[in-house]
Structures are given as structure tokens and as C-alpha cells.
N, C-alpha and C positions, 0 to 999 in steps of 0.2 A: 496591422496586429498591436493593439497600447502593448506597453513593454510588462503590466501588469497581471493580460493575460496571458501572453506570452512563457510570464516566470511558469504560473498556474499547467498551462500545457508542457511545459518542460516538466513539470514536479510527477507529473498523470502517468509521464511515460518513462519516466525511472523507476516508481512503484520501488521493490526492494532493494534492486540491484545499486543504487548509490552512484552507478558509472554515470559518464556524461552521454549519451545512446538516445535513440528515439525521437531524435526531433522531429518534426515534419521536415520532406524535402527532398529533390527531385533526382538527386542521385541514386545510386542505388549499390549495394554492397559488388555486384557483379563488375559495376564498372573499375572498383578497385582493386586489382588485388593487395588485400591487409597481407596475407600470410607473408607473402614474399617481401616487403615493406620490413617486416617485422628481422625475414633473414639480412635485409641490410640496416638493422638495427637502427632505422629512422621510427622512433619510436611516437614522437612531436607525430609526424606525417599520421603517423596510425589514428593518434589522440586526437587530430584534427579534424579526420575522417570521418574519426565514431562519430562526429557533432553531426554529422550531418545524414547518417544513416535513419531509414527507415526505421519505420513498429517493427515489422516483418523479419527485418533482420535479427532481431531480439532470438529470433526462434532459431536459427541458421548456427550450428556449433562453433562450426571453422571459422564466422566472423567471428564470434564473444567471445572462442579461445584465445584468437588474433589480438584483438582486442586488451584481453587478460594478459598477453603476455609483454602489451605495449605500455602497461600500467608498471607492473611487474621492471621493464627495463629502466623504470623512471622512476624507480625505485618509491612509487603511487601505492606501499601497499596493502592496503585499507579498499584501492579501489578497485586493486588486482587483486583481490579473497572474495570482494562479491563478486564481479566475472565471473571465478572459475567458479565460487557456489552457483553462479547460475548453469553452468554447463553442468553441473553435474545433475539439473534437474529437463537435459534436453534427450536423454538417453535411459536406455531401460538396464542398460548396463555401463557402470564409472570404470574407464576405461585406469591404468594403475597412474600412469603419465599424471593423469590430473588430479587424481587422489595424492597424488605425492605433490603437486602443484598447490593447492588448495591447504596442507598439510603445512610445505613449505614459506605461505604466505601466513597460519596460522601464526607460526614460529618466530615471523620476521614483526608480528605487529604486538608479540606477546602474550600468544595465549595460549600457553605450554600443553593445556589437556585436551586441549580440542588438536591442536595437530598429533600427539600423542594418536589421537583415535583415530583422524583419518592416514598417519602411518601405518596403522595396524588394521586400519582396511586396505591398505595395500597389498600391507603382506598376506594379508589375507586371500588374495589372490594370489598372488605371488610372494611366494615365501624364505627367495633367496632374491628375490628383490635387489641388487647391492645401490640403488640409490637408499631406497628406504629403510633399509637397514643403519647406513651410512647416518643418514641423517636423523634418525632417528637416536643411534650411538652421539650422534653431536648435542639432541636436545636433551637428553636423559646429562651429557655431561655439564649441560649451561644451570639444568635444574637443582647439581651436587648431588643425580644419583652416580655416586661413581662404580658402583656393584655392576646396575644393571647397562653401564655404557661402555662398562671393560667386557662385558661378557658378551655385547651384540662385536665390537671391536676383534675381539678373540676368533667368533664365529666366523666375518670377513677374512678375517687375517691369515687364518686358517686355509681357506677359499684363495689367496693371492700371498703367500707369507714374500714375496718381492715387493710389496706396497707399504714407501718408508709413512706413506703418511699413517696407513694401517698403525702400525710400530709406534709413532707418534704420539698417537691416540692411548694406545696403549699406554705406555709412556708417562704421561699427562696423567691419566685415572690412577693410575698405585702410585704418583707422583702426592697427589690430592688428598689418598689414602693417606699417605706417611708409610709406604714400603720402598721406600730408593732403592735399596738395594734392588727391586724389580725390575722399579722404575728406568734407573743407570743404564740393565740391562735393555731394556724394550730403545732404548734412545739412542743406543751401543749400535743395534743391528741397522738402524731406521738413518744415523748417519752416516754408517758404511754402503748403504745404498747411495743414501743424497749427501757427499761431501760438500756439497757447494753451496748447502745452504745453513748459514751462520747464524740464525737463531736459533735452528737446531742442533750447530755445534756449543754453542751459546751455554741453553737450557743441558747439556748433559757432561759440561765443564762445574759447573753450577750443580749438582747435582755433584757428580765427584768431588767437588770440594767440599760439600756436607756431611759427604762419607768418609772424610778426611783421605783422601785419594788422590793430595795435589799430585803425586809421580806418575796418577793414570791421567790427567787431566791438561799434562802440558803436551807430551805427542796430537794427543786430540785439537788443541790448538794450531799444534806446530800444520799439522796434517790441513786443522780446515785456512789459512796462512797464505797453502799454496794456494787451493779455488779463489779467497779474496788475497790476494798483497792487500797488508795498510788497513785491513779495516779494523776501525777503532773497537768494535763491542769487543772481536778475540782478541785485541791485544790488549785490552782490559782485561778480560778471562788468563790469556797466560800472563799476565803482570800479578797477578793476584795468585794465580797460580803457582809462579816461582815465586815470590813471597812467601804463601803458605809451606813451600817446601824448604823454605830458608834458603834459598839460593840469591840475596839480596842485590850484586853485585849485577848478574843479568837481568829484576824488577824492577831495578832502579835504572838501568837502560833503554827495557821498556818506557819505563813511567818516561822520562823526561824525555824519549821521543814523541809520546801523547801529548805531553808539553809543551813542544817543542811545535805541536801540532793544530796548538790553539785547544787540546782539550783539560778545560779548568772544571770540569764534573766532581762533584764534594770527593767521590771514591779515591778517583788520580790525583786529586791532591794530597788525600790521608794518607793512605799509601805510598807513594810517589816519595812523601816526606819519610813514612818508616821504613823503607828501604832505602834511604842514603841516612836515616841514621842509624838503623843498623848496619850499613855498611864501610861506615866510621866518616861519614860526610856532613859532618856536625852544621856546617854556617850553610851548606847547600840545602841543609834539610829546613831552613830557618823560613823559609820562602815559601815554598809549599804550604808547612803547617799551619804561616801565621794565615796565610788563605783560606784555609780550612777552619782553625778557631772562629776565623771573623763569621763564618758559616755558621757554626755549629760554636756558640760561646758554653755549652753545659755539656761538649764532649770530652768525659774526663780522657780519657789515652791519649785524646788531644791537645787536651791542655798541659799533660804530664812529659810526651815528650817534645813539646814546645818547649818549656821550663827547662826541660835538660838542656836542649841543644845549646837553648840562652846560655844555661849554664854554664853549658860548656865552650862557649867559645868570650860573647863579648860581652853579657847584661844579666851579670848577674844580681844584680837589684831587680829587677823583674821575671829572673826565674823566680825569686822569693814571691813575687805578687803573687805567679801560675802558682806556685807550690799550695800557697794559701787556698787560691781558687780551689784548683784541684783537691783541696783535703775539704773544701766542705761541700765539692761536691761529690763525696765519700760518707756523708753524714748522710743518715737516713730520714726521709719526711718523717717530720714527725704526726704528723694525721695518720703514714701509709703504716708509721710504727703501731697507732694507738689500734689502728685496724685489726691487725695482726693480732696485737696483744686479744684483743676480745672477739676473732676468730679462737684462738686459742682455747680463750678461754671456756666458749660454745663448746665450743666439740670436747675437751674436758669432763664440759656440763653433764653431757650426751653418754659418755661413757663414765656416769656415777662417780668420777675424780672429782668428788666434789671440793673437797681440802685445796687441791692444782687450780681448782677453776677462782672459786673465791678468793685464793690468793692475789690471783689477774685483774679478776674484779677488785677486789680493794685497792690494788695500786692505780689501775684510772682514775678510780674514784679516788684517790689523794691528791693526782697530777691536774684535777679539772673539775672535782666536788661534782660530774655529772648526777643528775636521778636515775635515770635509767641504770648506771650503773651499781644504785644501791640496792636497784631491783632485783638485779642480778645474781647481786652479793644473796639476796633475801633466797627469792629462789633455787640456790645450791645452800640452804643451811637454815631454811624457816625449820619450826616443829619442836616437840618439848623440851626445855630446859632440863628439866627434872628425869629425862628418860635418857640421858646422855650417861649412861654407865660410865665409860673412859671420863678418866676426868680429866684428863690435855680439850677432850670435844666438848666439856661442859662447860671450860673455860672460855673455849673457841666458840660456841655457842650463846655464851650467855655475852658476852662483846658484840655478837653477830644484832641480840638484841637489844641493847646499850646502843650502840651505833644507830641504829633504827629509829631508835622511839627518839634520840637526842637528832636526828640527821633529818631523818625523812620530813617532807613537809605536810607539817599537819591540814589537809584539807580536806573536804567532803567526797573526792576521788580514794583518798588512800587511809578516809576516819575507821574503813573496817580492820582496814592491817595493824594501826596503832594500837585501837584496842582490844586485838589478839594481841600484841606485842606488853602489853596495861596489862591482863591477865595475866597472862607467863609469865614479867617479873616481881604482880604479885605474888605467886605463888607462888616461887623461888625465894622472895622477900617471906613469907611464911614458915620458910624449910628453915634459912636461917636463923631466926627467929625461936625457933624450936630448936637446934643446936646449940645455938649460945654463941651464932658469930656475929662479930660484929665488921668483918671487909670479908670480901672475897676475890681471890686471884684472877685475872682476865686474861685471854692472851687474843693477841690481835691475829688474821692471816697471816701477816707479812713477819711473826713471830716476834712483835712486839709486846713487852710485857707490864702491865698496868696493876693496878686495885679496884674494888669498886665500893665504897662502904656504904655502912643501914642506907644512913642522912642524903649520903649521894643517890642513895636509889629509891628512897622515899619521897627524893626531890621528881627524882623522872616520873615515879609515878601520877604525881601530880599534873604532870605538866600534859598528860596522855588522855586520851576520851574516851568515857566508856562504854559499854555496849549502848545501842540504841535501845530504847525503854521496851520498843517492840517486840525484840529481840529478847531480849531481859522476860519479857511475858511468856514468851511462846516457850520458851525455856522451862 
């Protein structure tokens, strides 16, 4: 048989299964007990035999289920998914374990909605099935649906109150929902059932520290160290707990041991240096703080404490340099400062606190002459000048109109606004004429005072565009 013809036959035999099966051959399925090979975890052998199965074997549930298990054992989840789904077509009733298997593979290849659907089908057959409930809870957690996940974990935990895995799952759910007291409670219950688990102990300690309960975190570390003496993770947790509890000498002892054992992680260097500093060991604090500063030269606290330690010992010139660096780090980022001011101004505008909004936008405009700030000033203060009954507001309004007239770019896009401003200033000039005024005081958004003369007003008006002829004719 030619290579091309061989491949054609092979594709036709596979169909929609996507499994390497159904090639013509002389070996029959019953010649090899594939399920026994699966039990022995001989997954590659099963897949190898599957390549020589006859077409009729694809209708045998036991054979196909064994092949699917082999694919799953080799982490070939998509092939396993296709085989498990094929198994669903081989019987009138889908067993729960098969539905769970399909759901499990769907979850492994990222098809969360399909996985949920199959788990739900399994639960429709047996609503208290532990595996389906647990896997569905995990799926919900991974999808960010912590409420649904916690509900399933609670259901299972009520039936299995001594299962620390379920309690840990509840703790994780409440932690992700920022319900830290509840999370700590479940983590503690789980830890009391599984004190050998350093990961569980660590997450409990970190949660307690976040809740400012360092005193409660320290004995958890001590208990965990009984079961895992010398655990770097737990020692790091204990060092931080002691430091947070201001037991600096004991914290220094822990961090010194960790560094002697080769722990050069950033937090160990940082808090190890801090612990020595607060224990009065300024000279010894320099080395770990130096190393931490080399890792992150933007860390303000490390910079300050390193400078202080050097200033207290032997290198005051460098200490001054670090203090200058710390001072620079404390200065706000100009772009972020401006953005924060802009956000405040926009919020003031929405709250109809227009004078406060305009004051902020005017300050930002003076800094960088941004046209969008002028637009925001206008949005919050446009309107008929003469209709401002309050004298202070009339002066502010006049200032904004003059500002827009002299600073807003005269182009086609802004023409309508500028022609409106021309009309407003013309009416204000007519009012000054009838009142016999030659000048009028203006008030800037920042409180600055100035005077607008009639001659200056006429000059400004001449530079502004008139309304388009079609608009005039329409009126």
C-alpha cells in the first residue's frame, strides 16, 4: 500500500474521533487486555496497541475507555476528550464516571462551559457525587466564580467535616472574595487537620499577618516547623511574623540563619536588614540592605534604611546620596499627579461644583497649555456672560470667554465655539458702551485679578470668526 493511500485509509478510519485507532491489522482487541495495561500505567503500550486495533474495536466500550484513559495518562487531553466523548455514543445511558471524565478533559483543555455542562449532567444522575461536586467547585474557582465555588465546597464540607482539602478550598474562596477573617478561620481548621502541609501553614500565616495578627501567626509557624524542621518557606514566614510583632532580635536570628543557609531572596535580604537595623546592629544591616538595594533601586524604604545604617557607621557621604535619592523617590510622578488632578476636576464637574472644576483645569492648562484643558474649562463655564447675576461669577465668565478667544485654536473644528464667543463678547461690549464703562475687572479661576479695556475687547472681537452666512440666514 502506498504511503498516500495508507494515510487516506487511516483518516477515514479515525473519522471524528481524533484518536490514533482503527487501522486495519491482524491483532484483535481481545488479544491484549488494554485495561490491565492501564492499571499498570503502561499508557504508551496501550496507545501503541491502539494503533493496530481493528475498526470493529471502536464499538467496544471497554476498549475505547481504556484508550481514553491512556491518552489522559500521557496528558494528551484533547485525544482523551475525543475518545471519552466517543464512549458516550456507545451506550443508551451515560455512566457518571464517563461524564466526569469528559468534563475533566474539557476543563483541562480550557473549555470551561462545556466542562460545567458535563459535570451538571453527572450531578443530574447523582446529585451527591463527590467527584463531580468537587471538580465543579474547582472549575468555578478557576473561573473566578467564588460564590458558586464556596457553595459547593460548603455542601461537601458539611458531609465531610474532617476533609482539610475542602476546608482549604473554602479558605481560598473567601480569600479571593476579600473576606479574610472567614478565610483565616477555614485555613486554621484545615491546618489543624493537616499540620504537615507547609503550603497550607504559609497561606494561613500570610492571611493572619494581613489581618495584623502577628501574635497568632507565630505559633502556627512553630507548629509547622515541628513537622517540617528547617523549612525555608515557614522560616521566612516566621521571620516576617516576628518582625511584624516587633520582636527584632528573634527575627534577626531567623533571617541570619536563612541567609547563612544561602537564602538570598529579596524579602529575606530586605527584612533581614530591617531586623538587624531595629536590633541596633547597624553595621551588620548594611550588607543585606546593600544586596536588597541592588535588586530594587526604587525601593524607598530600603534606600532610607541603608542610608541611615551607613550614616550611623562609616559612610556619611554615601548616606547623604541615598537620602537625596530617597527624597527624589518620594516626589510624586508629574504625569500621575496631573492625571489625578484631571480626574478630580472631572468629578467636580459631574457634581456641579463648576468653580472648583474650572480652577483645576485652569491650573493644568497653565502647566502645559493643553487644548483639552481649555475644552474642559469651557464645558464647565460656558454660557451668557450678562446672565450671570452674581458679580464675581460675571467676572469669572468674562475671563473664561477672553481666555478661550485668545488661546483656543482658530480652526474649522473650533469655529462654531469661537463664533459663539465673539457674539457673547460683542453683547458684553455693547453693554459696557451703554453703561459708559471703559474697562471691566476680570477674575481668573485661580483668583488672579486683571482688567479688560474696551480697546482690548474690540481687538479680540475683530480676531474672532463670525457666524457662517448660512447660520445667519437661517436665523
